[in-house]
C-alpha angles and dihedrals in degrees: 000000000000119000092240093055091048091051092052093051092048091049089048091053093050091045088054090052094045093051090054095057096089092051092045094047093051092051100049094091087077112059122210125247094216097127112106094011135115126231115213112183155163112227120198119196138197113199118204122230114269145169128238114198116210134186125300094016096304117145147185122210111199120202126215113284143180128230143174140194149147133276140188124187133174120213110222090179136357088270106038134054136170129196149118140268142191119209132185131185141165123213136179116232142180118218125201118207125194125204128209091272092056094252115143133215131186135210133173131221146146122271121205119196137175133186133195112197149174112231133199121188131190116199109208093211132033093226131102091259115048144145115242142196120213138187132194139193118189151138121257133202122199126191111195092190087225110136113240102170148026121288116267115213124202120190126191144154114259121197090224104032104030119217109008133180124196126187126208126192115203115229136202111270136181131198135176148130119303133191136178152162134229142195122202154133128256124204124188111203097178140358090276106028130069139161127209126195118189145165113223139188120200131188124202131191107234127175122242093019129129099238131334111308118226129206129204120215138179110209134194117194124195108200138192116199120214126193 
């Protein structure tokens, strides 16, 4: 990612935090009762387009994509929580291959990915409206949907359908550790319902890549709090 693009995203994140200060300040008279509660939520994500540079000039251009998942966090205090999440998304991409003569070729496909992660969140203020900083450590699985083997056919007798044959084509997959940070704002609109909006950056260890690719995501979490 270019330095200029990174600077714009960082400035945008801090602008988002700065604009939330009046709302946060006016709400601090009413403290939250987060301590000792569980958050159970449905996160929805929007991943920004990005480029992954491979070896020998090869490249992957990822388009914008949507994802969703599940989360569960426990609040040890009004300002600290620890929990886990599972996220899944599907994104279109265009890959560029380069042969030994330096000639390039392109193909397009759909990439599916999922991540299971441990999340820690620090809420800057103890009130019902507060900025927060988060960190995650997880393991990610990526399916490129590019065939990398011969079809495997399995035939069997089914009590409803009779004799059935199904074929499966193996595809190229990647998996590895992922980690990230986030900056956001939490609003609690009742004793049992809250919303979190955050900007997140995630890094993933991928083989045959020049460096560690990073991904930028905007996430909206709808949360139910249980006591």
